[in-house]
Structures are given as structure tokens and as C-alpha cells.
MARZA-560805 format. One record per residue (C-alpha): x, y, z; residue in one letter. Coordinates in steps of 0.001 Angstrom, whole numbers, plus 500000, padded with zeros to 6 digits. Layout:
# residues N
XYZa...
END
This chain:
# residues 254
974955489552728621m975977492970727317l973614495806728180k973019496757724545k971995493208723634k969840492883726759r967959496087726003q967434494973722409a965878491756723734q963612493747726044i962293495729723074l961890492537721049e959793490994723824v957634494130724024l956971494025720282m955343490629720851k953776491044724286e952996494811724369e953445494767728172a955604492771730610i956513493093734297t959970493747735727v960000490357737457s959083488555734223e961894490306732348l964385489544735138a963477485860735009s963503485742731215l966914487411730884l968384485846734051d969399489147735668v968300491020738784s965228493245738976s967540496170739742v969342495625736414t966030495475734554i964790498684736189r967991500475735118k967537499175731552d963903500290731478l964833503709732817s967425504199730042e965014502955727361l962277505240728635e964611508254728541q965367507325724926a961581507229724216n961745503533723325r959157502381725887l957021503564728790y957101502389732416r953967502046734521s953384500323737897h956239497832737772g955876496930734121k957066498097730728a954800498854727786i955696499714724236l953911503060723929i952978505921726198n949410505166727289p948431508777727879f946665510649725124t946435514415724757f943973516865723303n944302517482719555r942387519889717350s939542518503715293i941456519218712065s944342517044713280e942046514216714365k940176514186711041e943440513199709316k944002510180711574l942718506794710306f939968508201708019p939261504875706266e938981503013709553q936656505653710985k934440505515707903d934187501715708199a933276502053711884i930693504714711010g929051502423708432r928713499588710935e927340501944713583a924739503376711204a923405499880710442r922234499581714045l919768502460713762i916135501304713725d913006502763712149r911840505956713911d914755505676716342d915829508241718940s919572508405719535i922303510493721137i925513511227719283i928349512590721404a931436514294719952s934588513330718074g935695512626714530t934576508983714595t930979510041715243v931331512474712320h931869509369710176a928735507863711705l926714510965710798a927908510818707198r926714507205706946n923257507651708459i920368507068706061k917260507468708222p914424504948708030i911300507140707999h912148509633710791r915144509795713100l915451511898716253t919018512868717117v920367514807720081v924011515769719742s926699517836721415a928617518059718132s928148520987715747l929581519066712749p927238516116713402v924197518387713445c925368520155710295e925855516858708442i922471515467709520l920659518701708711s921049517909704995l918308515243705294d914829516483706260e913990513072707749c916318513870710665n914819515716713637d917835517284715309i918272518774718769i921558520615719107q922635520717722735l923586524150724050g926422525258726285g930041526349726123m931788525560722846l935000523522722922r937031524920720030h939223521826719748s936263519498719138s933529521900717920l931220520438720551s929389521895723534v929731521129727243v928170522387730446g925001522521732516q922663523637729700y923411520456727782s922821518238730798k919446519849731593q918017518814728217i919159515213728664l917600514867732133e914079514783730652n914704512541727632c915161508831726940s916999507300723986f917545503814722585s921260504303721871k924211506510722668l927036506644720136y930207507873721766m933771508484720598g936563508232723178v940219509188723466d941287506030725245g940186502583726420i942143500930729213d940738497650730528f941911498389734065d941077502101734216y938064502471731915g937266504690728943f938311508306728877t938427511682727166t940806514628727473t938272517074728955d936568516791732356m933484518737731229r933043516436728253e933364513394730527a930594514738732785e928318515355729797l929022511883728427n928062510403731801q924728512234731622q924230510881728096m924853507355729379m922144507759732008r919668508839729319a920379505941726927a919365502294727027q922495501146725196k926032502613725215v927930502107721955i931579503177721825v933192503878718458l936964503470718718a939630502789716120d942367500317717055a944789503054718180s942562503943721167k943128500693723079f945680500823725874g945431504631726023k944199506907728818r942832510420728592g942795512892731477f939118512501732398a937416509171733079k933970508680731530i933195505258732979g934290501709733680d934624499142730902i931545497331732223e929431500436731478d929826499778727732i927352497534725882d929034497440722475l932377498508720990i932768499012717249i936389499064716107t938391498393712944d940166495328711590s943554496590712802g942659495741716382v944839493138718092n942998489791718515p944040489741722184s942195493053722645v939060491567721080v939291488632723507n939603491037726445q936541492963725289i934483489781725149r935835488553728490e934339491706730021h930922490712728629g930935493452725984i929789492845722427d932246493822719684v931862494522715983i934949494564713751i934467496951710829a936187495733707662e
END
């Protein structure tokens, strides 16, 4: 088989499978593993795929830090749908934590408090949005401001959380990898999110479909640490099955 045709078949397989090992490709195309590795190396250099631990995947799994203005432009309708579903879970006189990220901004815009709602948040935009309703009692965490996310990090934030208990934590993430866990791009934010998880009875992750299969620099926790994931209808059904296989509830926002 000509190299050009073989590499086209590799990409065709990846479009269907998303990930496949070198040995599986060698068997499928009836060539040696050495030949497949050379093909994958050329395709990776051409930015057609990404290699990781003896397998090929269609996209680079590593995410990078973007400014909040850039993130707000990504998947706004999906984020709003996720925010609506997340807001429906809030109970009367609830006490919740809202972390940072543009998906939790969508949550804040959809919150209509039942009687009174107590919110602790690291996000300046979330607190600003919720401040428009006097039924919201808001505690803005203090600390060092991250300009890219307009959220705070550091020891001052963690000290407040040590003496509080909440029913729910709503958290945005930069990546969810079923082998590695869920991640963000900032180590300080990951540490604060871990403290938030310890203070909350239920961990709810808000993630649009693009976040699955991605990894950020800093690990927040293992997949099993999540109680519920709310995502959008663009999520691959195989991803939904994997979520449920890990014993995690999932809500698909339409």
C-alpha cells in the first residue's frame, strides 16, 4: 500500500475511533509497527494527529491558558444551556460554592434564588452578576487576582473555606481525561479547587463537550472525585457511557 493512501486510512480510522494504538493500526493495515510509527510521526509533524503513549489520537489533548475574553466567545450557547441545568439544582436557602471560569458565569446568570441563597466564589464576574439580586448573600474570596480568569487564588481564599460547609460546589475545568483526571491550567487554582471540594458535600463539574479528552497543566482531582457532570448535547455518546461507567451522574443540557 502506498504511504499516502495508508496515512489517509489512518486519519479515516481516527475520525471514527478518536484514538487507536500502534499495534491495532499495524494489524488493521497489515504493515509493521515500525512503519506505523513512521507514518504517525509524519502526520504529527503535519499537525494532523497527536501521539501519546503508543497510540494516536485526533487532537492534541493538552489545553493552554486563554484570557477570559477569549473563553467567553467559545461555545456561548452550550455554556448557557449548561448554566440553566446547573441552576435548577439549587435548593431553597441553599449554600453553594462557585469556582471560576466562563461556564460558571453562565450559571450565575441563570440563578434565580429561592428565598435566600448563600454563595462563596473565587470569581469576580460571578459575584458581580449575583450582586444584582438582593436575595443572594455573597462572600467574595480574597487573594491574588488571576488576570486571565478574573478570579482569586492563594492562602487567604483557602482560610475562609476551612471553616465553612456547603451543599454543592460548581466548578469549571479546562480538561477531563478519564485516565488522568480533571484539570486546570494554573496550579494555584487547582489547589484552591481542592480546598473547595473538601468543603462541599457534592462536586458538580460544568464542562462543554470540547473539554473531554483534554488535559490542563495542573490536576484538580481524579474522575471518581466528581459526583455530577453537566455537559452539552454535542458530547460523544461514548464519552457519556464512560462517565456513567465511572459511577458519575451526567446531565445533558439541550
